[in-house]
Every structure is written in C-alpha cells, then in structure tokens.
N, CA, C and O atoms as a MOPAC input file, in Angstrom:
PM7 MOZYME 1SCF
protein

 N      1.15600 1    -1.49000 1     0.69500 1
 C      0.00900 1     0.17900 1    -0.25800 1
 C      0.81900 1     1.15500 1    -0.07400 1
 O      1.76800 1     1.16000 1     0.71000 1
 N      0.45300 1     2.08100 1    -0.83800 1
 C      0.91300 1     3.25200 1    -0.89800 1
 C      0.74700 1     4.40500 1    -1.50900 1
 O      0.69400 1     4.23100 1    -2.72600 1
 N      0.63400 1     5.59700 1    -1.17200 1
 C      0.20700 1     7.15600 1    -1.80600 1
 C      1.63200 1     7.72900 1    -2.19600 1
 O      2.62000 1     7.40600 1    -1.53700 1
 N      1.71200 1     8.52200 1    -3.20100 1
 C      2.65500 1     9.69300 1    -3.91800 1
 C      1.66100 1    10.96000 1    -3.64700 1
 O      0.54100 1    11.05900 1    -4.14700 1
 N      2.37200 1    12.08600 1    -2.61000 1
 C      1.49900 1    13.39800 1    -3.36800 1
 C      2.35500 1    13.61900 1    -4.35700 1
 O      3.53400 1    13.56400 1    -4.00800 1
 N      2.10100 1    13.91200 1    -5.76900 1
 C      1.89300 1    14.52300 1    -7.04100 1
 C      2.09600 1    15.39500 1    -7.19700 1
 O      3.03000 1    15.85300 1    -7.85600 1
 N      0.78500 1    16.24700 1    -6.29600 1
 C      0.71800 1    17.42400 1    -6.79100 1
 C     -0.44300 1    18.01600 1    -4.90600 1
 O     -1.02100 1    17.28200 1    -4.10400 1
 N     -0.27100 1    19.88100 1    -4.92800 1
 C     -1.09400 1    19.40400 1    -4.26800 1
 C     -2.55200 1    19.33400 1    -4.01100 1
 O     -3.23400 1    20.29900 1    -4.35600 1
 N     -3.29800 1    17.97600 1    -3.26600 1
 C     -4.66200 1    17.92300 1    -3.48500 1
 C     -4.45300 1    16.45300 1    -4.62800 1
 O     -5.21700 1    15.48900 1    -4.67300 1
 N     -3.37200 1    16.63000 1    -5.35500 1
 C     -3.26400 1    15.08500 1    -5.91400 1
 C     -2.27000 1    13.94400 1    -5.30900 1
 O     -1.04500 1    13.95600 1    -5.43100 1
 N     -3.00800 1    13.00200 1    -4.66400 1
 C     -2.43000 1    11.77400 1    -5.05400 1
 C     -2.80600 1    10.87000 1    -5.45900 1
 O     -3.94600 1    10.61800 1    -5.85100 1
 N     -1.59300 1    10.01600 1    -5.41800 1
 C     -1.62000 1     8.45600 1    -6.93200 1
 C     -0.73100 1     7.23100 1    -5.74600 1
 O      0.11400 1     7.21400 1    -4.85200 1
 N     -1.69700 1     6.28200 1    -6.57000 1
 C     -1.06100 1     5.02400 1    -5.24700 1
 C     -1.56900 1     3.83400 1    -4.92600 1
 O     -2.63900 1     3.59800 1    -5.48700 1
 N     -1.33500 1     3.35100 1    -4.51100 1
 C     -2.05800 1     1.79900 1    -4.60900 1
 C     -2.98200 1     1.47200 1    -2.90700 1
 O     -2.06600 1     1.40700 1    -2.08700 1
 N     -3.75900 1     1.35200 1    -2.47800 1
 C     -4.35300 1     0.82700 1    -1.36100 1
 C     -4.98600 1    -0.05900 1    -0.67900 1
 O     -4.13800 1    -0.95100 1    -0.68200 1
 N     -5.67600 1    -0.38200 1    -0.21700 1
 C     -6.24900 1    -1.45400 1     0.36700 1
 C     -8.01800 1    -1.59600 1     0.47700 1
 O     -8.59900 1    -0.56900 1     0.82800 1
 N     -8.86400 1    -2.82800 1     0.18900 1
 C    -10.15000 1    -2.28600 1     0.11900 1
 C    -10.54700 1    -1.33000 1     1.58800 1
 O    -11.53200 1    -0.62600 1     1.80800 1
 N     -9.98000 1    -1.47600 1     1.99600 1
 C    -10.47600 1    -0.63000 1     3.86200 1
 C     -9.88600 1     0.63700 1     3.14800 1
 O    -10.59900 1     1.42800 1     2.52900 1
 N     -8.97600 1     0.72400 1     3.23800 1
 C     -8.41600 1     1.96700 1     2.69300 1
 C     -9.47600 1     3.02100 1     1.83100 1
 O     -9.88700 1     4.06400 1     2.34000 1
 N    -10.01400 1     2.37800 1    -0.16800 1
 C    -10.56600 1     2.78400 1    -0.06500 1
 C    -12.04500 1     2.95000 1     0.57200 1
 O    -12.34700 1     4.14300 1     0.59700 1
 N    -12.78100 1     2.34000 1     0.95200 1
 C    -13.98100 1     2.11600 1     1.56700 1
 C    -13.73100 1     3.34700 1     2.46900 1
 O    -14.73300 1     3.83900 1     2.98800 1
 N    -12.60500 1     3.87700 1     2.71100 1
 C    -12.28000 1     4.65900 1     3.64700 1
 C    -12.92400 1     6.20700 1     3.67600 1
 O    -13.71700 1     6.87400 1     4.34000 1
 N    -12.08000 1     6.32300 1     2.54800 1
 C    -11.90300 1     7.12500 1     1.20900 1
 C    -13.27900 1     7.81600 1     0.63100 1
 O    -13.62200 1     8.91400 1     0.19300 1
 N    -13.82400 1     6.62500 1     0.87000 1
 C    -15.50800 1     6.83400 1    -0.23400 1
 C    -16.00100 1     7.42800 1     0.95300 1
 O    -16.48000 1     8.53500 1     0.70400 1
 N    -16.06200 1     7.14100 1     2.05500 1
 C    -16.66100 1     7.66800 1     2.95800 1
 C    -16.90700 1     9.37400 1     3.82600 1
 O    -17.84800 1    10.06500 1     4.21600 1
 N    -14.94600 1     9.44600 1     3.77100 1
 C    -14.94900 1    10.88200 1     4.60300 1
 C    -14.69700 1    11.93900 1     3.36700 1
 O    -15.12000 1    13.08200 1     3.53600 1
 N    -14.04200 1    11.62400 1     2.15400 1
 C    -13.88200 1    12.45000 1     1.18000 1
 C    -15.29400 1    13.34100 1     0.51100 1
 O    -15.22100 1    14.48800 1     0.07000 1
 N    -16.25100 1    12.70500 1     0.55300 1
 C    -17.72600 1    13.91400 1     0.40400 1
 C    -17.90400 1    14.72600 1     2.01300 1
 O    -18.36600 1    15.86600 1     2.06500 1
 N    -17.42800 1    13.89000 1     3.41400 1
 C    -17.80000 1    14.96300 1     3.84800 1
 C    -16.54900 1    16.37400 1     4.32000 1
 O    -16.76100 1    17.37300 1     5.00600 1
 N    -15.12600 1    15.86900 1     3.55100 1
 C    -13.97600 1    16.99500 1     3.81000 1
 C    -14.22400 1    17.72200 1     3.13600 1
 O    -14.31500 1    18.81500 1     3.69600 1
 N    -14.56700 1    17.77800 1     1.29200 1
 C    -14.65400 1    18.33900 1     0.32200 1
 C    -15.38500 1    19.54300 1     0.17500 1
 O    -15.17600 1    20.14500 1    -0.87900 1
 N    -16.17100 1    20.03100 1     0.95400 1
 C    -16.67000 1    21.37600 1     0.08100 1
 C    -17.14200 1    22.00400 1    -0.52000 1
 O    -18.34700 1    22.16800 1    -0.32900 1
 N    -16.55300 1    22.64000 1    -1.47100 1
 C    -17.49400 1    23.10400 1    -2.49700 1
 C    -16.66600 1    22.03300 1    -3.67100 1
 O    -17.07600 1    21.42700 1    -4.66100 1
 N    -15.34000 1    22.14500 1    -3.02400 1
 C    -14.55600 1    21.22400 1    -4.13500 1
 C    -15.12000 1    20.15900 1    -4.55500 1
 O    -16.25600 1    19.78200 1    -4.26700 1
 N    -14.04000 1    19.42400 1    -5.53000 1
 C    -14.01600 1    18.19600 1    -6.55800 1
 C    -12.66400 1    17.16400 1    -6.28000 1
 O    -11.46300 1    17.39200 1    -6.13800 1
 N    -13.60000 1    15.75200 1    -6.27800 1
 C    -12.47400 1    15.27100 1    -6.32400 1
 C    -12.84900 1    13.94200 1    -7.10500 1
 O    -13.98500 1    13.50700 1    -7.29300 1
 N    -11.47500 1    13.31400 1    -7.57800 1
 C    -12.00100 1    11.78000 1    -8.61400 1
 C    -11.40300 1    11.02600 1    -7.98300 1
 O    -10.25600 1    11.26600 1    -7.60500 1
 N    -12.15100 1     9.73600 1    -7.67100 1
 C    -11.06800 1     8.50800 1    -7.16100 1
 C    -11.01400 1     7.41200 1    -8.57100 1
 O    -12.04100 1     7.51000 1    -9.24400 1
 N    -10.37500 1     6.77900 1    -8.91100 1
 C     -9.46200 1     5.78900 1    -9.90600 1
 C     -8.54000 1     4.44000 1    -8.70500 1
 O     -7.58200 1     4.21900 1    -7.96300 1
 N     -9.77700 1     3.91800 1    -9.31900 1
 C     -8.92300 1     2.01200 1    -8.62400 1
 C     -9.26500 1     1.37100 1    -9.65200 1
 O    -10.08400 1     1.67100 1   -10.52200 1
 N     -8.46400 1     0.25900 1    -9.51000 1
 C     -8.55000 1    -1.14700 1   -10.18200 1
 C     -9.38200 1    -2.04200 1    -9.84900 1
 O     -9.36400 1    -2.70100 1    -8.80900 1
 N    -10.67800 1    -2.14200 1   -11.33400 1
 C    -11.44300 1    -3.59200 1   -10.79900 1
 C    -10.81600 1    -4.01700 1   -12.42600 1
 O    -10.48000 1    -3.41500 1   -13.44600 1
 N    -10.88800 1    -5.17900 1   -12.02700 1
 C    -10.47100 1    -6.27900 1   -13.37000 1
 C    -11.96800 1    -6.59800 1   -14.17400 1
 O    -12.26300 1    -6.89500 1   -15.33200 1
 N    -12.88100 1    -6.32800 1   -12.67700 1
 C    -14.02100 1    -6.77600 1   -13.52000 1
 C    -15.14200 1    -5.55600 1   -14.83200 1
 O    -16.12200 1    -5.81300 1   -15.53100 1
 N    -14.28900 1    -4.20800 1   -14.60500 1
 C    -15.11300 1    -3.37900 1   -15.41100 1
 C    -14.60400 1    -3.18100 1   -16.52500 1
 O    -13.40100 1    -3.23300 1   -16.26800 1
 N    -14.68700 1    -3.01700 1   -17.43000 1
 C    -14.53800 1    -2.87300 1   -19.19500 1
 C    -13.23900 1    -2.71600 1   -19.25000 1
 O    -12.40500 1    -3.53500 1   -19.63400 1
 N    -13.04000 1    -1.39400 1   -18.76500 1
 C    -11.47100 1    -1.22800 1   -19.04000 1
 C    -10.64700 1    -1.29100 1   -17.88200 1
 O     -9.72500 1    -0.47500 1   -17.89000 1
 N    -10.72900 1    -2.07100 1   -16.83600 1
 C     -9.88900 1    -2.43100 1   -15.96100 1
 C     -9.74100 1    -1.66000 1   -14.44400 1
 O     -9.21600 1    -2.10100 1   -13.42200 1
 N    -10.33000 1    -0.48500 1   -14.65700 1
 C    -10.58600 1     0.48500 1   -13.33300 1
 C    -11.85600 1     1.04300 1   -12.84700 1
 O    -12.55300 1     0.03400 1   -12.96000 1
 N    -12.30200 1     1.55900 1   -12.58400 1
 C    -13.39300 1     1.88800 1   -11.99900 1
 C    -13.15300 1     3.86500 1   -11.35100 1
 O    -12.12100 1     4.33900 1   -10.87700 1
 N    -14.19300 1     4.42600 1   -11.52800 1
 C    -14.34600 1     5.49800 1   -11.36000 1
 C    -15.16700 1     6.63200 1   -10.83600 1
 O    -16.10900 1     6.97700 1   -11.55100 1
 N    -14.93900 1     7.39500 1    -9.49700 1
 C    -15.92300 1     7.24600 1    -8.70500 1
 C    -16.04000 1     8.91200 1    -8.66000 1
 O    -15.00900 1     9.56700 1    -8.81400 1
 N    -17.00100 1     9.41600 1    -8.50000 1
 C    -16.60400 1    11.34300 1    -8.53400 1
 C    -17.67800 1    11.70700 1    -7.60400 1
 O    -18.77300 1    11.15500 1    -7.50300 1
 N    -17.14300 1    12.89600 1    -6.80900 1
 C    -17.17000 1    13.01700 1    -6.06900 1
 C    -17.29600 1    14.89000 1    -6.15600 1
 O    -16.30800 1    15.50900 1    -6.55000 1
 N    -18.52800 1    15.61900 1    -5.77100 1
 C    -18.53300 1    16.94100 1    -6.87200 1
 C    -19.11500 1    17.39900 1    -4.80200 1
 O    -19.68300 1    16.62600 1    -4.03100 1
 N    -18.80000 1    18.44100 1    -4.60200 1
 C    -19.59300 1    19.50600 1    -3.89400 1
 C    -19.73300 1    20.75000 1    -4.39600 1
 O    -19.69500 1    21.70900 1    -3.62500 1
 N    -19.89900 1    20.91100 1    -5.63000 1
 C    -20.24000 1    22.45200 1    -6.11500 1
 C    -19.79900 1    22.59600 1    -7.32400 1
 O    -20.25800 1    23.50300 1    -8.01800 1
 N    -18.81200 1    21.72100 1    -7.82100 1
 C    -18.15100 1    21.68300 1    -9.43400 1
 C    -19.17500 1    21.72200 1   -10.38500 1
 O    -20.39200 1    21.54300 1   -10.32800 1
 N    -18.21500 1    22.06000 1   -11.46200 1
 C    -19.41100 1    22.27600 1   -12.59500 1
 C    -18.36800 1    20.90200 1   -13.54200 1
 O    -18.15700 1    21.03900 1   -14.74700 1
 N    -17.95600 1    19.95800 1   -12.94100 1
 C    -17.53200 1    19.03600 1   -14.18600 1
 C    -18.60500 1    17.60900 1   -13.50800 1
 O    -19.40000 1    17.54100 1   -12.57100 1
 N    -18.13300 1    16.66400 1   -14.49600 1
 C    -18.72300 1    15.82000 1   -14.75900 1
 C    -18.73100 1    14.37100 1   -15.37600 1
 O    -18.34100 1    14.30300 1   -16.54100 1
 N    -19.07500 1    13.33800 1   -14.83200 1
 C    -18.36500 1    11.75800 1   -15.16100 1
 C    -19.52300 1    11.17600 1   -15.55100 1
 O    -20.51700 1    11.13000 1   -14.82500 1
 N    -19.44500 1    10.54500 1   -17.09000 1
 C    -20.80500 1    10.12400 1   -17.33200 1
 C    -20.12000 1     8.80100 1   -18.07700 1
 O    -19.13400 1     8.73300 1   -18.81000 1
 N    -21.00700 1     7.81100 1   -17.61100 1
 C    -20.37200 1     6.18200 1   -18.20700 1
 C    -20.94000 1     5.72800 1   -19.67500 1
 O    -22.00600 1     5.11300 1   -19.64600 1
 N    -20.65800 1     5.84000 1   -20.28200 1
 C    -20.93400 1     5.70900 1   -21.77300 1
 C    -20.05400 1     4.33900 1   -22.43500 1
 O    -18.83100 1     4.21100 1   -22.37800 1
 N    -21.00000 1     3.39600 1   -23.05200 1
 C    -20.32800 1     2.22600 1   -23.46200 1
 C    -19.00100 1     1.81600 1   -22.40900 1
 O    -17.80600 1     1.78700 1   -22.70400 1
 N    -19.76200 1     1.46300 1   -20.85900 1
 C    -19.17300 1     1.25300 1   -19.68400 1
 C    -17.33400 1     2.33600 1   -19.89900 1
 O    -16.41800 1     1.73000 1   -19.34300 1
 N    -17.10400 1     3.02300 1   -20.24500 1
 C    -16.28300 1     4.13500 1   -19.81500 1
 C    -16.98600 1     4.83600 1   -19.92300 1
 O    -18.05400 1     4.89700 1   -20.53300 1
 N    -15.72200 1     6.31600 1   -18.51800 1
 C    -15.74300 1     7.31700 1   -17.70900 1
 C    -15.27900 1     8.45900 1   -18.47900 1
 O    -14.15400 1     8.90900 1   -18.26000 1
 N    -16.45900 1     9.25600 1   -19.84900 1
 C    -16.06700 1    10.31400 1   -19.46700 1
 C    -16.64000 1    11.58100 1   -19.18900 1
 O    -17.82800 1    11.90200 1   -19.21200 1
 N    -15.22600 1    12.53500 1   -18.81500 1
 C    -15.37600 1    14.08200 1   -18.71900 1
 C    -15.85000 1    14.62600 1   -19.63700 1
 O    -15.35400 1    14.57400 1   -20.76200 1
 N    -17.07700 1    15.36200 1   -19.29800 1
 C    -17.72000 1    16.53200 1   -19.65000 1
 C    -17.94900 1    17.85900 1   -19.45300 1
 O    -19.06500 1    18.03800 1   -18.96500 1
 N    -17.31300 1    18.89300 1   -19.64500 1
 C    -16.96500 1    19.96800 1   -18.33900 1
 C    -18.05900 1    20.76100 1   -19.01600 1
 O    -18.25700 1    20.92500 1   -20.22000 1
 N    -18.75400 1    21.23400 1   -17.92500 1
 C    -19.27000 1    22.16100 1   -18.13700 1
 C    -20.70400 1    21.83300 1   -18.58000 1
 O    -21.51400 1    22.75000 1   -18.71200 1
 N    -21.05900 1    20.50600 1   -18.82300 1
 C    -22.28700 1    19.89700 1   -19.74300 1
 C    -22.90500 1    19.25900 1   -18.96500 1
 O    -22.25100 1    18.31400 1   -18.52500 1
 N    -24.55400 1    19.40100 1   -18.32800 1
 C    -25.24700 1    18.21100 1   -17.81100 1
 C    -26.08300 1    17.26400 1   -18.39600 1
 O    -26.54100 1    16.34300 1   -17.71900 1

C-alpha cells in the first residue's frame, strides 16, 4: 500500500479495499465546494478500473458511455 503526493491535493498510489472504502466515506464530508475523482483497479470493469466522482459544487460531471467514464466539463 502506498500513496504519493504528486501535486497539491493530488495523490496517486495503491491502497487496500478497506482504505478505499474509508476514502469513499470521508472525502464527501471534507470536500466542501471542491471536487474529487477517485480511480481504482477493478478487473471486472470494461476498462480495468473504476471511477467515482465526488462533487461539492463543481461543474465537471463524469458520464459512463459503453462502460467508459468520460468527463464532460460544463455539460449537464
């Protein structure tokens, strides 16, 4: 398990399922008006990874099209 701080507020790494579940629980409570996107490995997904968007007021939205998550900034 590891996390690297790539930039302010940007972390990359590999965590356990327990840590991932904790992050999915805590981040929405702490995000305020910001936003976050969590990406993790999922062998069952079409792309091999899963994407979860947490928005606290931002305008960026993720949409799943044919099993692939795409970011459509400013489009509802």
